[in-house]
N, C-alpha and C positions, 0 to 999 in steps of 0.2 A: 537592809537589802539599797543597792539605789532607784534611784528614779530616776524616770526621763521625762525631759521635757523638751517637747517641740513648738516652734519659731520660725519667724519668716516668709510661711504659704498667704500667697492673697491670689488679686486678678492678673495674668501679664499675657499680650500678648502672643500672636502666632511670631513667630523665629526671635522672644526676646526671650529673658534671663532672669534666673532665679538660684538666692541661696538659703535654706532649709539649715538651719538650727537644733541639734539635738542637744541639751545641756543635761546633762550628770551632777549628783547631788551628792554623787561619788569618786573615784577616785578611774579611773575608761584602763591604764596601764593596765589592770593585771583580766583583763577580758579574752575572752579566748576568740571570740569573733563579734564584731558591730557592721548594725547592716541598714539596711532603708527596705522599704515595703511601700507600695500602695495598692489602692482601692478603690477601682473606680464604680460608682450606683449599676448595683444591678449585678456586678463581676467577682470574681473571686477574689482576696489580698494576695495580690502576688508580688515575690521575688524585683528586684529595682537591682539592687546593689552590697560589699561584703565588702568590706577593711578586715586581717586576718591580725592575729597579736603579732608575727610577723612584720605586719606592711601589702601583704599583698592585699589586692584587690582583684575583682569582677563581678562585673556585668550582664545585665540582661539584653539581649542580642537587642532590643526593643529600644536602649536608650546608651551600646558602648557607641563610642566617641563623643559622645555627646555631654554625659550626667560624667561626675569622680567623686568620687566621695572620701574624707580626709576625716584626720581628729587632732587638733588642738590638745597634747596633756596636759599645758598646763592652766589652760580653762574646763579640760571632762570635759571637754562641746566636740560631739560627731555632726561633718555635716556631706552635704551634698550640694556640692552643685548646679544648675542644671540651665544646657546655654542647647540654642534654637531648638522650643518646644514648641509642641502642637501641640491642638486641640486632645490628642491621645494620651498624654501626658499628664490633663485632669483627673486628677483621684486625692482622698485623701491620703498623708504619707504618716509611716509611723516607720520610728527608728527602733531598733529593739539592739540587745545587747545579750550572749550568750558566757553564763561566766564560766569559771576550771571546772565547778562542780556540774554542771551545766542546766543553771540555771534559764529560763531565759527570761527577758524582764522588757515589756514594750514603754512606751508612751505614750498617750491617748492622741496623735493627731495632729496633722494640720493640713486644712486644704487648700491646694494647687487648683487654679482655674486658666487655663490656657484659650483666651474671644480666637475666632477668626479670623 
């Protein structure tokens, strides 16, 4: 089973940029979808972005136009590029993949804190 490890989180100022990485222990080529979620303190985990097997992307309204999801097939890494961040983006960010058989795999999360 593929394992996912996120990295790249940290402290960033409002208006700044950050790139989150999600390294997979196996190939991402056969995954049905890949995505990012986030969970702020005291709130439920919410969907952020999805990348489909065919290359299509979709974003939550709250991040549309500011975040971008991409992958590097050669290194089996999923990315979340974050631009013009705000304090409302502060959360633990999790990557998720869904296999062709419907298995859902999560990473352990990486914390992003945006200072005002």
